[in-house]
N, C-alpha and C positions, 0 to 999 in steps of 0.2 A: 504493500500500500504506500509506504513512504517512497519507494522507488518511483511509483506513478506520479507522486506529487512533484518530484524534481524533474522527471521527464516532461511533464506538462509545461513547466517553466520555459523549457527550451524549444517548444513547438512553435511559439510565436514570441520571440524575444527581440531585444535591440540588435543582436547579431543578425537576425533574419531581416530586420529593417535595412541594415547596412548591405546585406546581400541583394535586396531589391534594387538598391541604387546601383550596385555593380552590374546587376542584370540589365538595367536600363542602358548602361554604357557598354554593353556587350563584353563585360569582363567576367571571367570564370570565377566561381565562388564555391565554397565547400559546404554551405548549409542551405536549407530551403529559403525561399523568399516569401513575402506576404502578399497574397493575391490582391487584396484591396489596394495596396500601395502600387503594385505592378500595374493594375488597371488604370489608375489615375495617371501615372507617369506616361503610360503608352497612349492614353487617350489625348493628352494635352501636348506632349512632345515639345515642351517649352525649351527655349534657348538656354535658360539658366536654371540650375538646381541649387537651392540654398537650404542648408540644414542648420537650424538654430537649436542648440541643446541648452536647456535651462536646468542647471544643477539643482536637484532636489524637488522639482515640480512634478511630483507624483500625481496620479489622477485624483486622489482624495484631496490633496493640497490645492489643486486647481479648482475643484468643484466647491470646496468650503471657503475659499478666500476670494473668489471672483464670481460676480453675478452671472446668472445663466445666459443673459443676452449680451455679455461682453465678448469682445472680438475672439479671444482664444477659445472660449467655450463654444461659440457659434460654429467654429470651423473644426471642432474635434471630430475626427473620422472614426477612430476606434481606440481601444485600449490594448496594449501588449504588455509583456513582462520585461523587467530588467534582467540581469543575470544574477547568479549568486557568487559571492555575496552581493546584495543590493547596495552597491557603493560605487563611488566615482571612479576609483582606480580600475576596478574590474569592468564596470559597465561602459565607460567612455572608451577604454581600450578595446572592448569587444566591438563597439561601433567603428572605431578607427581601423581595426585590423580585419573586421568581418569574421572573427574567430571567437570561440567560446573561451572562458578563462583557463580551462584545462590545457588549451592549445597555446595561447599567448603567454600565460604564466603570470600576468599581472593580477594577483589575487586580491590584494587589499593594501591599505595604507602602510602597514608595517609588515615586512616580510623577512623571514629568516633565510639566510643564504649559508648553506653548510660549508662551502669551500672557503669562506672567510670567517665563519663562525660568528656572524653578527646579525642582529635584527636591524633592518634598515628601513627608514621612512622613504619610500621609493620616489616620491615626487620631489623631495628636498635633498636626497642623498645623504642625510644625516643618520647617525645612530639614534634609534628610537628614544623619544622624549629628551633629546639633547640638541645642542647646536654644534655638535662635533661631527665633522665630515667623516663618513664611514670609510671611504677610500679616496685616493687622489683622482680616480676615474669615476664616472657615473656607473654605479653598480647595476641598477636595474636595466638601464639602456644597453649596457654591455652584455649582461647575462640573459636578458629577455628581449632580444631584438625582434622586430616584426616590420612588415612592409605596410605602410599606411595607405588608406583608401585613396588619397590624392595621387600617390605614386602609382597605385594599381590602375587608376583611371587613365593617368597620363601615359603609362606604358602601352595601353591599348589604343588610346586616343590622344596622340601628341598635340593635336590642334586645340584641345580644350585647355582653357586657363583654369588651374586649380589652386586654391588657397585655403589655408587653415588659419583662423583668427582666434586669438586668446588674449586675456587681460595680462599676459606675462610673456616673456621670451620673444622669439621671432614673430613678426607680424602682430606686434602688441597693439591693442587699442587702449585708450585711456579712460573711456567712459562708455556707457551704453549708447549714448548719442554718437560718439565717435565711431563705435562699431557699426551702427546702422548707416552712418554716412559713408563708411568704407564699402559696405555691401551695396549701397545705392550706386556709388560711383562705378563699382565693378560691373554691376548688372546693366549699366548704361554704356559700357565700353565698346559695344559692337561685336564682341566675341561671344563664343559659347563658354559658360563658366560653371564650375562646381565650387561652391563655397561652403565651408563648415565653420560655424562660429560657436564657441563655448562661452557660456556666461556662468559665473560662480555663485549666482543668486537664483532662487531664494535660499539655497542651502546655507550660505554664510549667515544670513540673518536668522534663520530658524535654529541653527546651532546655538545662537546667543539668546534668542527671545522666545522660542517655541513656535509651534505650527500655526497658531491662530492669533498671534499678537497683533496690535495695531501696526507695528513696524513691518511685520511679515506681509500683512494685507496691503500696506502702502507700496512695498517693493514689488509685489506681484502686479498690482494695478499699474505701476510705472512701466514694468516690462510689457504688459499687455498693450498699453497705449503706444509705446515706442515701436513695437513690432507692427501694430496697425498703421502707424505713420509711415513706416518703411514700405509696407505693402501698397500704400496709396501712392507711392512715388516711384514704383518700378513697374516694368511691363515684361511680357514674354518670360515669366518666371514662375516656377513652382517652389513655394516656400514650405518646408517641412519643419514644424516645431515639435520637439519632443523633450524628454528628460532622461536622466540616468537612473533615478530611483525616487522613492518617496521618503517620508519622514514620520517619526512617531515621537511624541513627547515622552521623556524617559528620565530615569534616575540611575545612579551608578551603584555597583557593588565593588568595594575596594578589597581586593584579595588579601592585602596585608592585614585585614581585620579577621582573617581566618588562618591563623598561623599553622595549624595542623594540616590544612589543605595546601597552603603554599609550600610546606616542607616536602610535599610529594613532587614538586616541579623541578625540572632541570634548569630552566631559564625563563626569561620574561615571556609573557603571552605575545601573540602576533596575529597577523592578518587584519582582523577588525575587532572592535570591542563587542559587537553583537554577532560576530561570526569568528569565533576565537579559537586559534590553534594552541593546544597545550602539549608541551613536551614533558614527559613523565619519567621519573627515575625508574631504572629497570626493575627494581624490587618493590616498587610502590604502586603498581597498576591497580591491584585490588583495593588498596586503601584510597587511591585517587577516585576510583569509581564509586566507592561507598560514600565518601565525603561529598563528592559532587552531587550524588542523589540526595543526600541528607540536606545540603544547603541550597541547592540551586535548581532542583527538578521542576519547580513551578514556573521558572523563568526561561529555561533552556532545555533543548533536547541534546543529547550527547551521542556522537557517533565515533566509532573507532576509525583509524586510518582506512582499514579495508572496507568498512561500511560506507565511508565517504566516497571511496572510489567506486564501489559496486552500485551505489545509488546515483551516481553521476551528478553529485552536488554541483560540481564546477563545469558541467556540460559534457559535450561529446566531441570526439575527434582524437587526433594524435596527441599523446601526452607530452607536455613540455618537459625538457630534461631537468628542470628545477622543481617540478611540481611535487613529487613525493616527499622530497626533503623539506618543502615549505609548509605542508599541511599538518605537520605534527603527528603525535601519536593518537590524539583525539581532537575532534572538532565539535565545539559547542555552538549551536544555532539558536538565536533568541526567538522565543515565541511569546514572551511577555513584554514588559516595557523597561527591562533592565539592560544595562551594559556593564562590561567589566573594565575596571582599572586595576593594574598590577600593584600600584602603590600610589603615594600622594603626588608623584610626578605626572601621572596620567591626567589628561585634560578632562574638564568637567563641562558637560553639555546640557542645555535645556531640552533640546530635541536631538535625536540620533537616528541612525539607519544601519543597514547591512543585515538585518534580521530577515525572517521568512514570512512576516505578516503581509497580508494583502496590501495594507497601507504603504508598505515599503517597496513591494515588488511590482505593483501595477503602475504603469506609466501611460500617458496619452500620446497619440499620434495626431497632430493637428496639421492639416494641409490646406494651403491657400494658393489658388491659381490666379495670377494677375497678368 
């Protein structure tokens, strides 16, 4: 039964959305596509394809923070799934690579790399919960390389102008208005374009203030209005707005407050606070399982490494070389509203994600043809 739950996640996920875009550009892909998206793309055959990913804007977040007749709700086509864990690292990488997490290997915010014996925050390249650089090279990019969707499209269609926009790094934008201005300029350049734009809200504001605060509602309304303004100023374009995951208001469990349980662990927890890898001392497995059940059974389900693999928690496809070493001896998946902190250094959040609740895993696909 549990296997069926995880398999269902990957029948219509953000990986499949990415594959629909590759299919439209006649690029080979390893996973199924989404028929509803395929039909719209093929019907309109617009010059420009724009994908805007709003971090954290799960389906429930959208419906509860934006009136039904507002722009993004009006154009919602369907709901699909994130991947597991339902988190930015895994989900955005699945979109960008058109692969499931088991294949691309970017499993979560903090990953254990056996060859350097360190737990690394993959987006910052720092040792977990520190400002100390893990290595002189970028560990995740070196150990977990993948070919991005823009490259895949360009290799098959060299005439298409492809660009990825982020609020950091290369092709950086400085504000949402700056981002939409860049998209508008590109869509009016006379070329065929594929544009992907990542926005770090409402995730950022929800971590700080919760899923339904006035600040969260304000940010989502601003995003809605700015995307509507963009769509009113471009032509011959299909705009796809989606998210990487949803959010849930939550509270923490500090493992340091359970010294007998912490004593069973080899090292710091990793992957995500609501999809948590545990590395257990060789002679402590039975004690670990007993104490986990005693303390945390109402908030998490616990899977062994083999159960994690057999149930396809991280999807389908060829296993990444770093995968088995990264998932730990056990994986705890949140079903309640709790998340783990290893000690007092772990960040505190008002809302969090990466669990397996519908609120976290269900995301919208919004399509506007202009």
